[in-house]
N, CA, C and O atoms as a GROMACS GRO file, in nm:
protein
  424
    1UNK      N    1  -1.230 -13.439   2.595
    1UNK     CA    2  -1.185 -13.330   2.680
    1UNK      C    3  -1.227 -13.197   2.618
    1UNK      O    4  -1.258 -13.190   2.499
    2UNK      N    5  -1.227 -13.093   2.698
    2UNK     CA    6  -1.269 -12.961   2.654
    2UNK      C    7  -1.148 -12.880   2.611
    2UNK      O    8  -1.048 -12.874   2.683
    3UNK      N    9  -1.156 -12.818   2.494
    3UNK     CA   10  -1.049 -12.733   2.445
    3UNK      C   11  -1.074 -12.590   2.489
    3UNK      O   12  -1.188 -12.544   2.489
    4UNK      N   13  -0.969 -12.520   2.527
    4UNK     CA   14  -0.984 -12.382   2.572
    4UNK      C   15  -0.924 -12.289   2.467
    4UNK      O   16  -0.802 -12.274   2.459
    5UNK      N   17  -1.009 -12.228   2.388
    5UNK     CA   18  -0.965 -12.131   2.289
    5UNK      C   19  -1.012 -11.994   2.331
    5UNK      O   20  -1.059 -11.974   2.443
    6UNK      N   21  -1.000 -11.899   2.241
    6UNK     CA   22  -1.050 -11.764   2.262
    6UNK      C   23  -1.188 -11.754   2.199
    6UNK      O   24  -1.204 -11.780   2.080
    7UNK      N   25  -1.287 -11.717   2.277
    7UNK     CA   26  -1.424 -11.708   2.227
    7UNK      C   27  -1.438 -11.593   2.130
    7UNK      O   28  -1.384 -11.485   2.152
    8UNK      N   29  -1.512 -11.616   2.020
    8UNK     CA   30  -1.540 -11.513   1.921
    8UNK      C   31  -1.689 -11.518   1.887
    8UNK      O   32  -1.753 -11.623   1.898
    9UNK      N   33  -1.745 -11.403   1.844
    9UNK     CA   34  -1.886 -11.401   1.804
    9UNK      C   35  -1.912 -11.283   1.713
    9UNK      O   36  -1.826 -11.198   1.690
   10UNK      N   37  -2.034 -11.279   1.662
   10UNK     CA   38  -2.076 -11.168   1.576
   10UNK      C   39  -2.118 -11.046   1.657
   10UNK      O   40  -2.154 -10.943   1.599
   11UNK      N   41  -2.113 -11.055   1.789
   11UNK     CA   42  -2.153 -10.943   1.875
   11UNK      C   43  -2.054 -10.828   1.868
   11UNK      O   44  -1.938 -10.846   1.832
   12UNK      N   45  -2.102 -10.709   1.903
   12UNK     CA   46  -2.012 -10.594   1.916
   12UNK      C   47  -1.914 -10.623   2.030
   12UNK      O   48  -1.946 -10.703   2.118
   13UNK      N   49  -1.797 -10.561   2.031
   13UNK     CA   50  -1.699 -10.589   2.137
   13UNK      C   51  -1.753 -10.567   2.278
   13UNK      O   52  -1.724 -10.647   2.367
   14UNK      N   53  -1.831 -10.461   2.300
   14UNK     CA   54  -1.881 -10.436   2.435
   14UNK      C   55  -1.983 -10.542   2.477
   14UNK      O   56  -1.982 -10.586   2.592
   15UNK      N   57  -2.070 -10.583   2.387
   15UNK     CA   58  -2.168 -10.687   2.420
   15UNK      C   59  -2.098 -10.822   2.437
   15UNK      O   60  -2.132 -10.898   2.527
   16UNK      N   61  -2.002 -10.851   2.352
   16UNK     CA   62  -1.929 -10.978   2.360
   16UNK      C   63  -1.857 -10.992   2.493
   16UNK      O   64  -1.853 -11.102   2.550
   17UNK      N   65  -1.800 -10.883   2.543
   17UNK     CA   66  -1.727 -10.888   2.671
   17UNK      C   67  -1.817 -10.936   2.784
   17UNK      O   68  -1.772 -11.005   2.875
   18UNK      N   69  -1.943 -10.898   2.780
   18UNK     CA   70  -2.036 -10.935   2.887
   18UNK      C   71  -2.108 -11.067   2.859
   18UNK      O   72  -2.127 -11.148   2.951
   19UNK      N   73  -2.149 -11.090   2.735
   19UNK     CA   74  -2.233 -11.205   2.703
   19UNK      C   75  -2.158 -11.331   2.660
   19UNK      O   76  -2.199 -11.442   2.693
   20UNK      N   77  -2.049 -11.315   2.589
   20UNK     CA   78  -1.979 -11.430   2.531
   20UNK      C   79  -1.928 -11.531   2.633
   20UNK      O   80  -1.936 -11.651   2.606
   21UNK      N   81  -1.876 -11.489   2.747
   21UNK     CA   82  -1.830 -11.589   2.844
   21UNK      C   83  -1.940 -11.688   2.887
   21UNK      O   84  -1.910 -11.800   2.928
   22UNK      N   85  -2.065 -11.646   2.878
   22UNK     CA   86  -2.176 -11.734   2.917
   22UNK      C   87  -2.189 -11.857   2.827
   22UNK      O   88  -2.244 -11.958   2.868
   23UNK      N   89  -2.138 -11.848   2.706
   23UNK     CA   90  -2.148 -11.960   2.613
   23UNK      C   91  -2.056 -12.075   2.650
   23UNK      O   92  -2.085 -12.190   2.618
   24UNK      N   93  -1.946 -12.045   2.715
   24UNK     CA   94  -1.844 -12.147   2.738
   24UNK      C   95  -1.812 -12.168   2.886
   24UNK      O   96  -1.706 -12.221   2.920
   25UNK      N   97  -1.902 -12.125   2.975
   25UNK     CA   98  -1.874 -12.137   3.118
   25UNK      C   99  -1.914 -12.272   3.178
   25UNK      O  100  -1.888 -12.297   3.295
   26UNK      N  101  -1.975 -12.359   3.098
   26UNK     CA  102  -2.012 -12.493   3.146
   26UNK      C  103  -2.134 -12.496   3.236
   26UNK      O  104  -2.168 -12.601   3.290
   27UNK      N  105  -2.201 -12.384   3.253
   27UNK     CA  106  -2.318 -12.378   3.340
   27UNK      C  107  -2.446 -12.388   3.257
   27UNK      O  108  -2.456 -12.329   3.150
   28UNK      N  109  -2.543 -12.462   3.307
   28UNK     CA  110  -2.669 -12.478   3.234
   28UNK      C  111  -2.765 -12.361   3.259
   28UNK      O  112  -2.864 -12.347   3.188
   29UNK      N  113  -2.736 -12.279   3.359
   29UNK     CA  114  -2.827 -12.168   3.390
   29UNK      C  115  -2.781 -12.035   3.330
   29UNK      O  116  -2.839 -11.931   3.362
   30UNK      N  117  -2.680 -12.035   3.244
   30UNK     CA  118  -2.638 -11.916   3.172
   30UNK      C  119  -2.640 -11.948   3.023
   30UNK      O  120  -2.632 -12.064   2.984
   31UNK      N  121  -2.652 -11.845   2.940
   31UNK     CA  122  -2.657 -11.869   2.796
   31UNK      C  123  -2.612 -11.746   2.719
   31UNK      O  124  -2.635 -11.633   2.761
   32UNK      N  125  -2.549 -11.770   2.607
   32UNK     CA  126  -2.522 -11.664   2.511
   32UNK      C  127  -2.641 -11.659   2.417
   32UNK      O  128  -2.683 -11.762   2.363
   33UNK      N  129  -2.696 -11.540   2.397
   33UNK     CA  130  -2.805 -11.521   2.302
   33UNK      C  131  -2.755 -11.420   2.199
   33UNK      O  132  -2.713 -11.310   2.235
   34UNK      N  133  -2.760 -11.458   2.074
   34UNK     CA  134  -2.713 -11.370   1.968
   34UNK      C  135  -2.791 -11.239   1.967
   34UNK      O  136  -2.911 -11.237   1.990
   35UNK      N  137  -2.721 -11.130   1.939
   35UNK     CA  138  -2.789 -11.002   1.924
   35UNK      C  139  -2.864 -10.997   1.791
   35UNK      O  140  -2.944 -10.907   1.767
   36UNK      N  141  -2.837 -11.092   1.707
   36UNK     CA  142  -2.901 -11.103   1.576
   36UNK      C  143  -3.025 -11.192   1.590
   36UNK      O  144  -3.013 -11.311   1.621
   37UNK      N  145  -3.144 -11.136   1.566
   37UNK     CA  146  -3.268 -11.213   1.577
   37UNK      C  147  -3.330 -11.228   1.439
   37UNK      O  148  -3.353 -11.129   1.369
   38UNK      N  149  -3.358 -11.353   1.400
   38UNK     CA  150  -3.422 -11.381   1.272
   38UNK      C  151  -3.337 -11.328   1.156
   38UNK      O  152  -3.390 -11.272   1.060
   39UNK      N  153  -3.207 -11.347   1.165
   39UNK     CA  154  -3.113 -11.297   1.064
   39UNK      C  155  -3.091 -11.400   0.953
   39UNK      O  156  -3.119 -11.518   0.971
   40UNK      N  157  -3.042 -11.354   0.840
   40UNK     CA  158  -3.005 -11.448   0.733
   40UNK      C  159  -2.893 -11.541   0.780
   40UNK      O  160  -2.816 -11.507   0.869
   41UNK      N  161  -2.885 -11.657   0.718
   41UNK     CA  162  -2.781 -11.756   0.753
   41UNK      C  163  -2.643 -11.693   0.743
   41UNK      O  164  -2.614 -11.618   0.649
   42UNK      N  165  -2.559 -11.723   0.839
   42UNK     CA  166  -2.421 -11.678   0.838
   42UNK      C  167  -2.396 -11.543   0.903
   42UNK      O  168  -2.281 -11.502   0.916
   43UNK      N  169  -2.501 -11.472   0.943
   43UNK     CA  170  -2.482 -11.339   1.002
   43UNK      C  171  -2.447 -11.350   1.150
   43UNK      O  172  -2.352 -11.286   1.196
   44UNK      N  173  -2.521 -11.429   1.226
   44UNK     CA  174  -2.492 -11.449   1.367
   44UNK      C  175  -2.403 -11.570   1.384
   44UNK      O  176  -2.434 -11.678   1.332
   45UNK      N  177  -2.294 -11.554   1.458
   45UNK     CA  178  -2.205 -11.670   1.478
   45UNK      C  179  -2.141 -11.665   1.616
   45UNK      O  180  -2.136 -11.561   1.682
   46UNK      N  181  -2.093 -11.782   1.657
   46UNK     CA  182  -2.018 -11.797   1.782
   46UNK      C  183  -1.915 -11.906   1.757
   46UNK      O  184  -1.938 -11.999   1.680
   47UNK      N  185  -1.802 -11.895   1.823
   47UNK     CA  186  -1.699 -11.996   1.804
   47UNK      C  187  -1.582 -11.975   1.896
   47UNK      O  188  -1.587 -11.895   1.990
   48UNK      N  189  -1.475 -12.048   1.868
   48UNK     CA  190  -1.350 -12.034   1.943
   48UNK      C  191  -1.234 -12.032   1.845
   48UNK      O  192  -1.233 -12.102   1.744
   49UNK      N  193  -1.136 -11.948   1.878
   49UNK     CA  194  -1.015 -11.936   1.797
   49UNK      C  195  -0.900 -11.999   1.876
   49UNK      O  196  -0.889 -11.981   1.997
   50UNK      N  197  -0.814 -12.072   1.805
   50UNK     CA  198  -0.700 -12.139   1.866
   50UNK      C  199  -0.572 -12.092   1.798
   50UNK      O  200  -0.572 -12.059   1.679
   51UNK      N  201  -0.464 -12.088   1.873
   51UNK     CA  202  -0.336 -12.042   1.820
   51UNK      C  203  -0.275 -12.143   1.724
   51UNK      O  204  -0.203 -12.105   1.632
   52UNK      N  205  -0.303 -12.269   1.743
   52UNK     CA  206  -0.252 -12.375   1.657
   52UNK      C  207  -0.369 -12.462   1.613
   52UNK      O  208  -0.476 -12.459   1.674
   53UNK      N  209  -0.349 -12.537   1.509
   53UNK     CA  210  -0.454 -12.626   1.458
   53UNK      C  211  -0.493 -12.728   1.565
   53UNK      O  212  -0.407 -12.782   1.635
   54UNK      N  213  -0.623 -12.755   1.576
   54UNK     CA  214  -0.673 -12.856   1.669
   54UNK      C  215  -0.768 -12.948   1.594
   54UNK      O  216  -0.835 -12.906   1.500
   55UNK      N  217  -0.774 -13.072   1.637
   55UNK     CA  218  -0.866 -13.169   1.579
   55UNK      C  219  -0.993 -13.169   1.664
   55UNK      O  220  -0.988 -13.197   1.784
   56UNK      N  221  -1.106 -13.139   1.603
   56UNK     CA  222  -1.234 -13.138   1.673
   56UNK      C  223  -1.316 -13.255   1.622
   56UNK      O  224  -1.347 -13.263   1.503
   57UNK      N  225  -1.350 -13.345   1.711
   57UNK     CA  226  -1.428 -13.463   1.672
   57UNK      C  227  -1.575 -13.448   1.705
   57UNK      O  228  -1.660 -13.515   1.645
   58UNK      N  229  -1.606 -13.360   1.801
   58UNK     CA  230  -1.744 -13.346   1.845
   58UNK      C  231  -1.762 -13.209   1.907
   58UNK      O  232  -1.673 -13.158   1.975
   59UNK      N  233  -1.878 -13.149   1.884
   59UNK     CA  234  -1.914 -13.022   1.944
   59UNK      C  235  -2.043 -13.043   2.023
   59UNK      O  236  -2.139 -13.099   1.971
   60UNK      N  237  -2.044 -13.000   2.147
   60UNK     CA  238  -2.165 -13.008   2.228
   60UNK      C  239  -2.237 -12.875   2.220
   60UNK      O  240  -2.179 -12.769   2.246
   61UNK      N  241  -2.364 -12.881   2.186
   61UNK     CA  242  -2.446 -12.762   2.173
   61UNK      C  243  -2.567 -12.778   2.263
   61UNK      O  244  -2.645 -12.872   2.248
   62UNK      N  245  -2.584 -12.685   2.356
   62UNK     CA  246  -2.703 -12.686   2.443
   62UNK      C  247  -2.789 -12.568   2.399
   62UNK      O  248  -2.748 -12.453   2.406
   63UNK      N  249  -2.910 -12.601   2.354
   63UNK     CA  250  -3.000 -12.499   2.302
   63UNK      C  251  -3.125 -12.489   2.389
   63UNK      O  252  -3.163 -12.583   2.459
   64UNK      N  253  -3.187 -12.374   2.380
   64UNK     CA  254  -3.314 -12.350   2.450
   64UNK      C  255  -3.421 -12.443   2.396
   64UNK      O  256  -3.420 -12.479   2.278
   65UNK      N  257  -3.513 -12.480   2.482
   65UNK     CA  258  -3.630 -12.556   2.438
   65UNK      C  259  -3.728 -12.464   2.366
   65UNK      O  260  -3.814 -12.511   2.291
   66UNK      N  261  -3.716 -12.333   2.387
   66UNK     CA  262  -3.802 -12.233   2.325
   66UNK      C  263  -3.756 -12.209   2.181
   66UNK      O  264  -3.642 -12.167   2.158
   67UNK      N  265  -3.843 -12.236   2.084
   67UNK     CA  266  -3.807 -12.223   1.943
   67UNK      C  267  -3.764 -12.082   1.904
   67UNK      O  268  -3.692 -12.065   1.806
   68UNK      N  269  -3.808 -11.980   1.979
   68UNK     CA  270  -3.769 -11.842   1.949
   68UNK      C  271  -3.623 -11.814   1.985
   68UNK      O  272  -3.567 -11.713   1.942
   69UNK      N  273  -3.562 -11.902   2.063
   69UNK     CA  274  -3.425 -11.879   2.112
   69UNK      C  275  -3.330 -11.993   2.079
   69UNK      O  276  -3.239 -12.022   2.156
   70UNK      N  277  -3.351 -12.056   1.966
   70UNK     CA  278  -3.259 -12.162   1.924
   70UNK      C  279  -3.247 -12.163   1.773
   70UNK      O  280  -3.334 -12.116   1.700
   71UNK      N  281  -3.138 -12.217   1.728
   71UNK     CA  282  -3.115 -12.231   1.584
   71UNK      C  283  -3.173 -12.364   1.537
   71UNK      O  284  -3.160 -12.466   1.605
   72UNK      N  285  -3.237 -12.363   1.421
   72UNK     CA  286  -3.286 -12.488   1.364
   72UNK      C  287  -3.180 -12.554   1.277
   72UNK      O  288  -3.192 -12.671   1.240
   73UNK      N  289  -3.076 -12.477   1.244
   73UNK     CA  290  -2.966 -12.529   1.164
   73UNK      C  291  -2.837 -12.456   1.203
   73UNK      O  292  -2.840 -12.337   1.233
   74UNK      N  293  -2.726 -12.527   1.203
   74UNK     CA  294  -2.596 -12.466   1.228
   74UNK      C  295  -2.495 -12.523   1.129
   74UNK      O  296  -2.512 -12.633   1.076
   75UNK      N  297  -2.390 -12.446   1.106
   75UNK     CA  298  -2.282 -12.490   1.018
   75UNK      C  299  -2.153 -12.481   1.096
   75UNK      O  300  -2.122 -12.378   1.155
   76UNK      N  301  -2.078 -12.588   1.097
   76UNK     CA  302  -1.947 -12.593   1.161
   76UNK      C  303  -1.843 -12.560   1.055
   76UNK      O  304  -1.838 -12.622   0.949
   77UNK      N  305  -1.760 -12.458   1.086
   77UNK     CA  306  -1.660 -12.413   0.988
   77UNK      C  307  -1.522 -12.407   1.051
   77UNK      O  308  -1.507 -12.404   1.173
   78UNK      N  309  -1.421 -12.404   0.966
   78UNK     CA  310  -1.283 -12.386   1.009
   78UNK      C  311  -1.217 -12.283   0.919
   78UNK      O  312  -1.254 -12.268   0.802
   79UNK      N  313  -1.119 -12.213   0.974
   79UNK     CA  314  -1.044 -12.113   0.898
   79UNK      C  315  -0.928 -12.184   0.830
   79UNK      O  316  -0.848 -12.251   0.896
   80UNK      N  317  -0.916 -12.169   0.700
   80UNK     CA  318  -0.809 -12.236   0.626
   80UNK      C  319  -0.772 -12.153   0.504
   80UNK      O  320  -0.859 -12.115   0.425
   81UNK      N  321  -0.645 -12.126   0.490
   81UNK     CA  322  -0.592 -12.055   0.373
   81UNK      C  323  -0.666 -11.924   0.344
   81UNK      O  324  -0.696 -11.893   0.229
   82UNK      N  325  -0.696 -11.848   0.450
   82UNK     CA  326  -0.752 -11.715   0.435
   82UNK      C  327  -0.903 -11.706   0.420
   82UNK      O  328  -0.955 -11.598   0.392
   83UNK      N  329  -0.974 -11.816   0.439
   83UNK     CA  330  -1.120 -11.810   0.431
   83UNK      C  331  -1.183 -11.922   0.514
   83UNK      O  332  -1.116 -12.017   0.553
   84UNK      N  333  -1.315 -11.907   0.540
   84UNK     CA  334  -1.388 -12.008   0.615
   84UNK      C  335  -1.428 -12.122   0.523
   84UNK      O  336  -1.476 -12.100   0.412
   85UNK      N  337  -1.407 -12.246   0.570
   85UNK     CA  338  -1.443 -12.366   0.496
   85UNK      C  339  -1.544 -12.444   0.579
   85UNK      O  340  -1.526 -12.461   0.700
   86UNK      N  341  -1.650 -12.492   0.515
   86UNK     CA  342  -1.752 -12.569   0.585
   86UNK      C  343  -1.700 -12.708   0.618
   86UNK      O  344  -1.642 -12.776   0.534
   87UNK      N  345  -1.722 -12.750   0.742
   87UNK     CA  346  -1.683 -12.884   0.788
   87UNK      C  347  -1.807 -12.973   0.795
   87UNK      O  348  -1.798 -13.093   0.766
   88UNK      N  349  -1.920 -12.916   0.832
   88UNK     CA  350  -2.044 -12.993   0.841
   88UNK      C  351  -2.162 -12.901   0.862
   88UNK      O  352  -2.149 -12.794   0.923
   89UNK      N  353  -2.277 -12.942   0.812
   89UNK     CA  354  -2.402 -12.868   0.831
   89UNK      C  355  -2.500 -12.958   0.904
   89UNK      O  356  -2.510 -13.077   0.875
   90UNK      N  357  -2.572 -12.900   0.998
   90UNK     CA  358  -2.666 -12.975   1.080
   90UNK      C  359  -2.801 -12.904   1.072
   90UNK      O  360  -2.811 -12.787   1.110
   91UNK      N  361  -2.904 -12.973   1.024
   91UNK     CA  362  -3.036 -12.913   1.007
   91UNK      C  363  -3.139 -12.991   1.087
   91UNK      O  364  -3.115 -13.105   1.128
   92UNK      N  365  -3.254 -12.929   1.109
   92UNK     CA  366  -3.361 -12.994   1.185
   92UNK      C  367  -3.329 -13.008   1.332
   92UNK      O  368  -3.369 -13.106   1.395
   93UNK      N  369  -3.256 -12.911   1.388
   93UNK     CA  370  -3.214 -12.919   1.528
   93UNK      C  371  -3.327 -12.879   1.622
   93UNK      O  372  -3.411 -12.795   1.589
   94UNK      N  373  -3.327 -12.941   1.738
   94UNK     CA  374  -3.426 -12.912   1.842
   94UNK      C  375  -3.354 -12.855   1.964
   94UNK      O  376  -3.232 -12.838   1.963
   95UNK      N  377  -3.430 -12.826   2.068
   95UNK     CA  378  -3.372 -12.778   2.192
   95UNK      C  379  -3.310 -12.892   2.271
   95UNK      O  380  -3.327 -13.009   2.238
   96UNK      N  381  -3.238 -12.855   2.374
   96UNK     CA  382  -3.174 -12.954   2.460
   96UNK      C  383  -3.027 -12.967   2.430
   96UNK      O  384  -2.966 -12.880   2.368
   97UNK      N  385  -2.970 -13.077   2.476
   97UNK     CA  386  -2.826 -13.104   2.462
   97UNK      C  387  -2.802 -13.186   2.336
   97UNK      O  388  -2.858 -13.294   2.320
   98UNK      N  389  -2.718 -13.135   2.246
   98UNK     CA  390  -2.690 -13.202   2.120
   98UNK      C  391  -2.540 -13.226   2.107
   98UNK      O  392  -2.460 -13.141   2.144
   99UNK      N  393  -2.504 -13.342   2.056
   99UNK     CA  394  -2.364 -13.374   2.026
   99UNK      C  395  -2.351 -13.372   1.874
   99UNK      O  396  -2.414 -13.454   1.806
  100UNK      N  397  -2.272 -13.282   1.820
  100UNK     CA  398  -2.257 -13.267   1.675
  100UNK      C  399  -2.117 -13.311   1.635
  100UNK      O  400  -2.018 -13.264   1.692
  101UNK      N  401  -2.109 -13.400   1.539
  101UNK     CA  402  -1.981 -13.447   1.486
  101UNK      C  403  -1.973 -13.411   1.339
  101UNK      O  404  -2.071 -13.430   1.267
  102UNK      N  405  -1.859 -13.360   1.290
  102UNK     CA  406  -1.847 -13.327   1.148
  102UNK      C  407  -1.885 -13.444   1.057
  102UNK      O  408  -1.941 -13.422   0.950
  103UNK      N  409  -1.855 -13.566   1.096
  103UNK     CA  410  -1.887 -13.682   1.013
  103UNK      C  411  -2.038 -13.699   0.998
  103UNK      O  412  -2.084 -13.750   0.896
  104UNK      N  413  -2.116 -13.656   1.097
  104UNK     CA  414  -2.263 -13.671   1.092
  104UNK      C  415  -2.326 -13.565   1.006
  104UNK      O  416  -2.436 -13.585   0.953
  105UNK      N  417  -2.260 -13.451   0.989
  105UNK     CA  418  -2.320 -13.340   0.920
  105UNK      C  419  -2.298 -13.340   0.770
  105UNK      O  420  -2.339 -13.245   0.702
  106UNK      N  421  -2.236 -13.440   0.716
  106UNK     CA  422  -2.207 -13.444   0.572
  106UNK      C  423  -2.328 -13.483   0.492
  106UNK      O  424  -2.321 -13.491   0.369
   0.00000   0.00000   0.00000
């Protein structure tokens, strides 16, 4: 099932208000594109914030087929005890629809 949290990103508040909903609208013809292009790892991010702890077993990521508009690696993180903790890292990613599980990224 799909969890409904509050979307967060590295975008400025004004850009996020317009662009961020595209990441989680379930439509294949819309997309969130980071304002950060060719940035160092960890600078551009997108995610969801929840009021209570949730168990995430799988993340679906739909990426562009165009290599200029997709990440080749992503890191899944969680907020714990005042800092971000890595749950899994995924490298060698391609375009299309990807199912990412923390157990696979270890």
